[in-house]
N, C-alpha and C positions, 0 to 999 in steps of 0.2 A: 653355815650353809651359804653357798654362793648365791648372790642376788640374781634371779632369772632375768631381770630387766637391765642388767649391767651393759649388755651389748647395744642397748638403744641410747646410750648416753651421747653418742655422736650426732643424734638428731636434735637440733637446737630447739629448745622450747621457747626461745625468744623471737621466733619468726613471726612477723606481723601479718604476713600475707600468704594465704593458702593458694595452691595452683588455680583453683576455680576462680578466685578473685582476680588473678592475673588474666585469665581467659576472658572474663566479663569486661575487665578494663580495656583489654586489647580490642574486643568486639565493639565496645562503645566508641573507641577512637576511630575505628573504621567507619562506623555509621556517621560520626561527626564529620569526617572527611568527605563522605558521600553527600551529606547535606550541604556542606560548604560548596561542593562542586555544583550542586543544583542551584544554589543561590547565585552563584557566579553566572550560570547559563541564563537565568531569567532576569537578570538585573535590568537589562534594557526594556524587556517586556513589562516589567513592573512600573518602570518610570512612565511609560506611555499608556499603561493600563489596557493594552490591546494584545490580541494574539491573532495574527492573520495567517490562515492556512494557505500559503502560496509556495510553490515549489522552491523558488530561490531562497525564501526565508527558512523553509524547512531544512534545506541542505546546510544553510549557514548555522542554524541552531544545532543540528546534528554534529557538525564539525566542532562547534564549541563544546558540546557534550563530550565528544571523543577526547578533546584536549584536556577537559577538566578531570577526566577519570584516568588519564594516561599513567599517572604515577601512584595510583591507589591499588593496594593489594587487597582484593575482595573476593568473596565466594558467592555462589548462587544464592545461598541462604540469606546473605546480607541484602540482596536485592529485594526480597519479599519484606524483610524488616524495614527497609528504607521506604517502601510504599506506604506502610502504616505510619511510619514516622512523619512522612510528608502529609498524610491525611489527617493526623490527629495531634501533632506537636503544637502546643500552644505558643511556643516561642517563635514559630514561623508565622509571620503576619499574612502569608498568602500561599495559595496553592493554585497555580494556573495549570489546569489539567492537560493542556496541549504540550507545553514544554516539559511537564513532568513525565508524560508518556514518551516523548522523544528521549529524555534523559534515561528513563528506565530501559527503553529499547536499546540505547547505546551500551548500557551495562550488560544487558542480555547478549547482545551481538559480540561483545568482546570478553565475555566470561570464559574461564578455562573449561567449564563443563559444556559438553555438546547438547545435553538435554537439561532443561530447566523447568521446574514446576513452580508456579506462583499461586498461592492460595489467597485470592483477593476478594472472596465473597463477602467479607465484612467491611469493605471500604465504604465510607459514607458518600464519597463522590466517585463517579465513574470516570476513569482516566481515558483520554483520547490518545490516538496514535500508537497504542501498544502493538508491538510487532513490527514497527517501522523498519524497513530494510533488513529484515531477518535473513541472514545469508545461508548459503548451502551448507549442509551437514549440521545445521542447528535445528533443534526441536524445542519449541516453547509451548508449554501447556499452562493454560490459565484457568483457574477455578473461579467462577463468578461472572457477573455481567460487566461488560465494558461499554465505553462511549463510542464516539465517532472515529472513523478512519482506522479501525482495527486491521492490522496487516497491510497498511498502506505501503506501496512500493516494495512489497515482499520480494526478496531477491534470491529465491532458491530454497529457503528453509521451509519447515513445516510448522504451522501454527494451529494449535487445537484450543478452541475456546469452549469450555464446558459451561456455557451460559449463552446469553444473547448479546448481539452487537447492535448498535444504533445505525446511523447512516454512514454511507461511503465505505463500507467494509471492503477490503481488497482493492481500494482505488489505486490505480497506477501500478499494480503488482506486475512484476516482470516474469517471474517463474516461481515454482514451488507449489505448496498446497495449503489451503486454509480449510479447516473444519469448524463449523459453528453448530453446537449441539442443540441450540434452541432456535431463535429466529433472528433475522437480519432486517435492517431498516431500508430506507430509500437509497437510491443511487448505488446499490451494491455493484461492485466490479467496474465502477466508472473508469474508463480508459485503461482497463486491464489489458496488458500486452500478451501475456501467456500465463500458463499455470492452471490450477484447478481450485474451485471453491465448492465446498459441499455444505449445505445448510439443512440440518435435519428437520427444522420447522419451516415456517413460511418465510418467504422473501417479500417484503412489502413493495419493492420496486427495483428493477435492474437498470443500471445506467447505460451509457454508450460504451459498449465493449468492442475492443479492437480484435482480440483473439483470446482463446482459452476455452475452458469447460466449466459450466456451472450446473450444479445439481440442487434440486429442491425436493425435500422429503424422499430422497432416493431416486428421483426421476430427472433425466437431463432436460434442462430448460434453455441452455445455450451451449452450442448452437442447436437450433431446431427449426423446423419449417414454419412454425407459427409463433416464434418468439417476437416480442416487441422490441425493436432496436432504436426507437425514437428517443430513448433516454428520459421519457416523462415518467411520472409517478403512478401511471394507471396500470402497471403490469399486474399488481395484486390489489 
């Protein structure tokens, strides 16, 4: 009787690595490269142990992030994994949430996908600067609460935060749309040039707005005849 398994002899039984192993190894290599890029970006900040949110410094840090990721082949799903790697990896002696947010934003802005969802509700620390300079035709959805400067300098993209933002949300945004499902903190839309911000919950304080539209709980609060444009924290 002919052996029914004869035709399978060509499949080597000595193979040490199954395809899944290769996939996992390749993914780990991508994350390692992304972590190395982050470490390069924050090297100077770690030396001085400060992070100053100043326009010139932000642009410089963002340019450094773009340079660090230029030769890395990554996907949108790798960005979410990197967030948790930065948040919980014991071999990383630091996580500066400002530069981390700038770095994550650069990855989102240059990803091949036009729509990215990051499920970050389980992060121990709230990242700042998420959505920085999000460009046109990009849609970024974030699940969870974030820190300061969410959507700062947004440049035409759509940012949806399915949680709350702290202070300075939409600061300096040029165009585009930000939707915050819960509440926003003080100085919301500070120096906003144009675009639209919708906050489904309360806004604790609106900053000095140049132009644009702001909605709180479905109602327009800027521009309006009785909005407070002094930029102080007494709006709410």
